[in-house]
C-alpha positions in Angstrom: 93.8 96.7 6.7 96.4 98.4 8.9 99.0 100.9 7.7 101.2 103.5 9.3 100.7 106.8 7.5 102.8 110.0 8.1 100.8 113.2 8.6 102.9 116.4 9.0 106.0 114.4 10.1 104.2 112.2 12.6 103.4 108.5 12.1 100.0 107.2 12.9 98.9 103.6 12.7 95.5 103.4 10.9 93.1 100.6 10.7 90.0 100.0 8.6 87.5 97.2 9.1 83.8 96.6 8.7 83.4 98.5 12.0 85.0 101.7 10.7 81.9 102.8 8.8 79.9 102.6 12.0 82.5 104.3 14.1 82.6 107.1 11.5 78.8 107.4 11.4 78.8 107.6 15.3 81.6 110.3 15.3 80.3 112.5 12.5 76.6 111.6 11.8 77.6 111.1 8.1 78.1 108.2 5.8 81.8 107.4 5.3 81.2 105.8 2.0 79.4 108.9 0.7 82.2 111.2 2.0 84.9 109.0 0.4 83.0 109.1 -2.9 82.7 112.8 -2.8 86.5 112.9 -2.1 87.3 110.9 -5.2 86.1 113.7 -7.5 88.5 116.2 -6.0 91.6 117.1 -8.0 94.2 117.2 -5.3 96.8 118.7 -7.5 94.7 121.8 -8.1 92.9 121.8 -4.8 94.4 125.1 -3.6 92.4 126.9 -6.3 89.1 126.1 -4.8 88.9 127.2 -1.1 85.3 125.8 -0.5 86.3 122.3 -1.6 89.6 122.7 0.3 87.6 123.6 3.5 85.4 120.6 3.1 88.2 118.2 2.2 90.2 119.3 5.2 87.5 118.4 7.6 86.3 115.2 6.0 89.7 113.6 5.5 90.8 114.5 8.9 87.7 113.0 10.4 88.3 109.8 8.4 91.9 109.6 9.5 90.9 110.3 13.1 88.4 107.5 13.3 90.9 105.0 11.7 93.7 106.1 14.1 91.4 105.6 17.0 90.3 102.2 15.7 94.0 101.1 15.4 95.0 102.3 18.9 93.0 104.9 20.7 96.0 105.8 22.8 97.6 107.6 19.7 95.3 110.6 19.9 93.0 112.3 22.3 90.0 114.2 21.0 89.5 115.2 17.4 90.3 118.8 18.3 93.6 117.8 19.9 94.5 115.6 16.9 93.9 118.6 14.5 95.7 121.1 16.7 98.8 118.8 16.5 98.9 119.2 12.6 100.5 122.4 11.4 100.9 121.6 7.7 98.2 119.5 5.9 99.3 119.9 2.4 103.0 119.9 2.6 103.0 116.3 1.5 99.5 115.1 0.2 100.4 111.4 0.0 98.8 110.9 3.4 95.5 111.8 1.9 95.7 109.1 -0.7 97.0 106.6 1.7 94.2 107.4 4.2 91.6 106.8 1.5 93.2 103.6 0.4 93.0 102.2 4.0 89.4 103.5 4.5 88.1 101.7 1.3 90.2 98.5 1.8 87.4 96.5 3.5 85.1 97.3 0.5 87.5 97.0 -2.3 88.6 93.4 -1.3 84.9 92.3 -1.6 84.4 94.2 -4.9 87.5 92.8 -6.5 86.5 89.2 -5.5 83.1 89.8 -7.2 84.7 91.1 -10.4 87.1 88.1 -10.5 84.1 85.7 -10.2 82.4 87.2 -13.3 
């Protein structure tokens, strides 16, 4: 799946495929699926009340976004550090977080929905 997502007023084309999980593991050393599962339990509306979760969420969601931006077109961003330095307001509009997660899980959700339709 490909989608253009606006982060802090800038549009980024993001892409997720079967390769994305491997690229994420290579970039971070962690499982993208586990990280996304952990993110699903975060209440984004009340996130500002818990700074530990907020810190973890920042890092994880930005890494997921970065990997998918690079997959779509690696000319959009330089290093992860440069990408993050270009963002001044992560939570002004949190729709990008939901959109990023939606794109990230799209290769999996298509397969899961086909299995449930078959049953």
